[in-house]
N, C-alpha and C positions, 0 to 999 in steps of 0.2 A: 681612428677617429681623430679629426682635427682638433687643434687646441680651442678654436672658437666654439665648436660644437660641444667640447667637453665643458666649457664654461656654462653653456646653456643647460647641459645635462645636470649640472650641479645646482641649477636654480639661479645662477648668476650672483650668488652670495654665499659666504660662509654661514653656517648655522649660528644664530645668536644664542645667548644664554637663555635657557628655558625651552629651546626648541626640542631638546631630548632630555630624558631623565638624567639626573646627576650621575656622572661617571661615564656617560656615553662619549665616545670619541667623535670628533668632527667627521662629517660625511663628505668625502671627496667625490669628484666626478667618477662615475662608474659606467661601464658598458651597459646598454639597456638590457642585454640578456641576463645580467645579474639580478635585475629587479622587476622588469616587466612580467616575466612568467609568474613569479611568486606573488606579486601584487594582484594580478588578475585571478590567480588561483584563490587567493584570500577574498576576492570579491565574489566569485562564483559559488564557493562553498556555502556561506551563510545565506545567500540569496535563495538558493534552491532548497536549503535546509528549512527555511521558513515557508517558502511557497509550495514546495512539492513533497519533500520528505515528511513534513508534518502531516500531510494528508495520508500518507502510507502508515505513519505511526498511529494516527487516529483510526484508520481502517482496521488495523490489527487489534486495537483496543475496543472495538465494537461500536464506534460512532457511525451514524448513517451517512450514505453518500451525499444526500442533500445538505446535511449540516456540515460535512467536511468541505464541500464546495463553497458554501456561503461563508463560513467562519475563516477558513484559511485564505480565501480570496481577499478578505478585509485586511489581511496582513501585508498586502501589496501597497496599502495606503502610505506608509512611510516613503516609498519611492515616488509616489504621486506627489506628495506634499513637500518633498525636500527642497524645491526652489524657494519655499517660504523662509527657511532658516539658513540656506546656503550663504547669503551675503553676511550673515551675522557671525560667521566663522572667521572672516577675513581680518578683522583688526587684531585678533589674538593668535599668537604662535605662528607656525608655518603649516603648509599643507602636510609636510612630512610628520610633524608632531600629531596632527589630527588623525592621520592614517594609523599610526602606531597606537595612539590612545584608544581608538575605536576597536582595534583588534584585541587589546587586552580587556576592554569592556565586554566584547562578545564572548571571550573566553569565560568570563564570569556568568553572563546571562544564559549561555547554552548549558553550562554546568548546572545552573539553577533549574533549568528544565528537567534535567535528569532526576533531581531530587524531588521534583513535584509528582512524578509519575506514580509512586506507590500510594499517594494520598487519595482520599475519597473524592475530593474536588479537583482531581488532576486536570480536568479539561480547562476550567477557567484559569487555574493557576499557571498551567503550562502556556496557555494562550498569552497571558500577561508577559511572561518572560520571552516568548517568541516575539511579542511586540517590541520589547526592549532591544532584542537582537535585530529586528527589522530596522528600527530607527538608527542604531549604531551602524548597521550595514549600509543603509542609505547615505549616512554621513560619510562613511569611508569611501563610498562610490564617488561622491562629489569631489573630495580632495584627491583621491587616487587618479581619477580621470584628469584632474587639473595638473597633476605632476606629469602625466603622459602628454597632454596637449601642449604644455609650456616647455617641454624638452624635445619635441619632435617637429620637424618641418612637415608640411602636407605629404611630401613624397615619402618621408620616413614613416609617417602615420600609415600610409598604404603598405609600406614594406613590412611593418610590424603588426599590421591589422590581423594577419593570419595567426601570429603568435599570441596576440592579445585575445582574439576570439577563441583560439584553441585552448588557452590556459584558463580563461573564464569558464568555459564549458567543461574543461577537465576538472576544475573544482566542482562544477555541478555534477559531473559524473562520479567523482569520489563520493559525493553526498548521496546521489540517487542510485548509484550502481554499487560501489564497493561497500558502503555502509549498510545499505538495504540488504545486500547479499549476505553480509556478516550477520545481520539479525536472523536471517533465514537459517544460516548454518548453526548459530547458537541455539535457536529454537528446535530445529529438526535433529541435529546431531548430539547436542549436549542436553537437550530436554529443558532448557531454561524457559521460564514464563516470558510472555511478550514484554511485561514490565521490566524484567531483569535484562532482557536483550536490548531494549531501547535505552535503559539507563546506561549500560556499558557503551553503547554507540554514541550517545550524546556526550558522555564524558570524554570519549576519544575525540569527538569533533571539537570540544572545548580545548583539549590539549593541542590540537592542530592550530587553532587560532592563536594560542599563546606562542607556539613555535614560529608562526609567521611574524608576530610582533617582535620576537627576539632577533630574527633574521633581518628584519627591516631596520632595526636599530643600527645595523652595521652597513647596509648597502643602499638604503633609499635616499635619493636626492631630495632637496627641499622643494624644488619647483620654483618657478618665477614668483616673486612677491606681488601681492596685490597693491593697487594704488592706495588703498586705505589701511594697509598693514601698519600696526603701531599706533593707529589713531583710536578715537573713542567710539562707543556704540552708536552715537548720533551720526557719525560719518558712515557707518555701515547701513543705517536706515536710509540715509540719502542715496547711498549706492543701490540699495534694494529698489527704491522708487525709480531711479534712473535706469536700472537694468530692465525693469518691466516696460518702461516707456520706449526705450531703444529697441527692445525685442519686437514690439508691434509696429515699429517704424521700418523694419527691414522689408525689402521688396518681396512680394509673394509669400509673406510669412504665414498667412492662413492656409494657403495651399500646401506649404511645406509641412506645417503641423498636421494637416490632414493626411499627408503621405506617411508621416511618422506614426500617427495613431493607427492607421489601417494596415500598415505593412505586415504586421504579425497578428492580424485579427483572427484568422482561422486557426493559427498556431496556438492562440490563447485557449481555445476550447480543447485542443488536443493535449496541451500541457497539463490541464487540470484533470481531464477525464481519461486520458490515455492510460495512465497507471492503474486507475480504478477498473477500467475495462479489462486490462490484462490480469488483474487479480481476482475479479468477480468470478464466481463459479459459472460453469456452462449452463446450468439451469436458469441463471439470470441473464444469459446472453453474452457473458464474458468468456475469456480463454482459460480461466481456472488455474493460472500459474501461482506458484508460491513465491515468497520473498526472495529465496535463493535464485530461482530461475529469472525473476524480474531483475534482480541485481546483476546477474551475469549478462543478460541481454543489454541492459543499459550500460554496464560497466566494461563490457568487452566489445561486442559488435557495435554498440552505439558509440563508444569512445573512438574506436578506429575510424568509423565512418565520419563522425563529426570532425575529427582532426584532418582527415583527407579533404573533406568539404571546405573547412575553414582555410586551409592552405591554398586550395584551388581558387576559392573566392578572392583571397588576398592577391594571388598571382594575377588573376584576371583583372581585378580593379587597378592594380599597379601597371599592368601592360596596356590595357585599353582605356584607362581613366575611368573614374566613377560615372561620369555623365554617359559614356557610351556603353557601360556594362550594367547600369542600374536595372534596367528592365529584365535583362537576363538573370541577374541575381534574385530579383523578386519572383520570377517564374520558378527558379530553382528552389526557393523556399516554399512556395505555395502548391506547386504541382504534386509533390510527393504526399500531400494529404490524402491522395487516393489510396495510400497504403492502409490506413485505418478503416476506410470504407470497405476495402477488400477483406481485411481481417474480420470485420464485424459480420460480413456475409458468409465468407468461406469457413470461418471458425476452424482453422487448421489445428492439428494436434502435434505436429512435428516441431520440436523446440528450435532446431536448426533453421527451419523455414521461417518460423515466426521471427527469430532473431535477424535473419536476412532481410525480411520485409521491414522490420522496425529500423534496421540500419539504413535502408534507402531513405526513409523519412529523416533520420538524423544527418545523413550526408547532405540532403537538401537544406536542412536547417542550418548546418554549419556554413555551407556555401553562401546562402542568402543572408545570414545575419551580418556578414561582413559589410554588405551594402548598406544595411540599416545603420550600423554604427558610424561608418564613414560619412553617410549623408548628414547625420546630426553634427559630426565634428567639422565637416568642411563646408556645409551650407547654412546651418543655423547658428553654430557657435561663433564663427569669426567676428571680431570686433573688440572694442575695449572691455566688454563684459563677457569674455569668452567662457569663463568657468560657470558663471550663473546661467548663461544662455544654453550651455550644454546640459547643465543640470535640469533646466526647464524642459529641454527636448527629451531627456531621458525620463523626466516625470510624466510627459505625455505618453511615452512608451509604456511606463508602468501603469498609467491610467487604462491602457488597453488590456493589460493583464488583469487589473482589478475589475473592469467592466465585464470582460468575457468570463472570468472565473465566477463572478457574482451571479450572472444570469445562466451559467452552464447548468447549475442544479435545477433551475426552473425549466430550462429547455429539456433536460433529461426527463423530468417529471411530465412535461407537456407532451412528449412523444411516447408516453406510456412506459418509461424506463426501457426503451428499446434502442440498443446501441446502434443497430444498423441505420435506423432513422436519424439518430443523433449525428452520426458521422456523415450522413447525407447532407444535413444542414451545414456541417462544417465545410463541405465542398462549395456550397453556395456562398458562404462567408469568405471563401478564399479568392473569389473573383474580383471584388473591389480593390484589394491590394495590387493586383496586376495592372488594372486599369489606371490607378493613381500613379503607379511607378512609371507608366508610359507617359503620363501627363506631367510628371514631376518637374518643377522649375529648378534651375541651377544658376542663381544670380551671382554666385561667387566663383571667380575664375580659379582654376586649379592651383596656380602659383601666387594667388593674391594674398593669402594669409600666411604669416610667418610666426614662429613661436617666440616666446620670451617677452612679448609685450605685457605690461601689467594688466592684470585682470581685475575687473571691478567687483567681482563677487564670486564666492564659491562655497 
């Protein structure tokens, strides 16, 4: 790595007093592979813990499918609303400081979820701490993406997009695969109650977040400073106003936001109801799997398939450029939704076959998600407010998950709680993303945006 790039990777400055807790040594330039994987692992784990694993937890503790879909979907709102507070972070500390602080906050809030579970009012209490985890996770996403974008050129973004996507979803798989599988083993082999199982797993997840915080004290670069860093709150408010104005002044912005919103529209329904379908008994139209089987499918076949898909997607985007590969990546994400339609009709019993079919969907998701993230980074984010504009774009992406998750319970009830009909509608919802990917505008040239420019908000 060249000296110039090393300067950028270090954020272009030495950490100032207060950037890290007392006693932490200055963070020098480090190779991206020392921090990109761990940062995106730490982003994926709490995101999926709040949005997906919470649903499985509540399913095991006897909450209805409709309530699970409604209430856990509301926990996507922190990611939807994060553009409202992202510029307010800029005057204070550095991106590195915020990343680490949020990881320690999530360690505390996830641990608090564990201690809520034995209580009579566990549902409301645990939802409150999941909400805190969601807001901390969304804040971490803002600043961690800021570090990534201000230390990488567009070509490097494409080069590391596979690693970025793989590790984000590896964190997701640790949550939805390994941790869920562990609850199944504790319940089935050791005879623990579901409350005891989930308390142990949540405490383990809290310890992981603390471990990420300690590691990033050593290796995480600061990221490029904001134009308002070190100024007062009024400067951040001016920055917030300007960031919204300049976003909607960008060419084809409404079409680009529509592309971002609909890209994973069908996937949103599968993300919320896929695990419930796999867990529900066959008498209810599900596949009747237990937590251990579900965790193994998500954590083994799903992990391998997603990693392969993410690396292939990153390779294709870097080789062909995003503009020429975007439609292909959108098709790769949406076409495999046929798998759940097939499973809901065939209702196979062989776990190896079920795992193979789910792996096809995960492979497509891994491959296609690369296009989604690069489109937001390279077409919507570029400009003087790169961090805030990217946060706004990912907020629109989270709005998709909130909207699809919120209405998925109503759709499930509207089709008579019939999974085959539900996944038939998912196929219909998977067509607009492909059409919009074909029509997607690309106003920013591939080599137009360079890292290191001060960002007006994040």
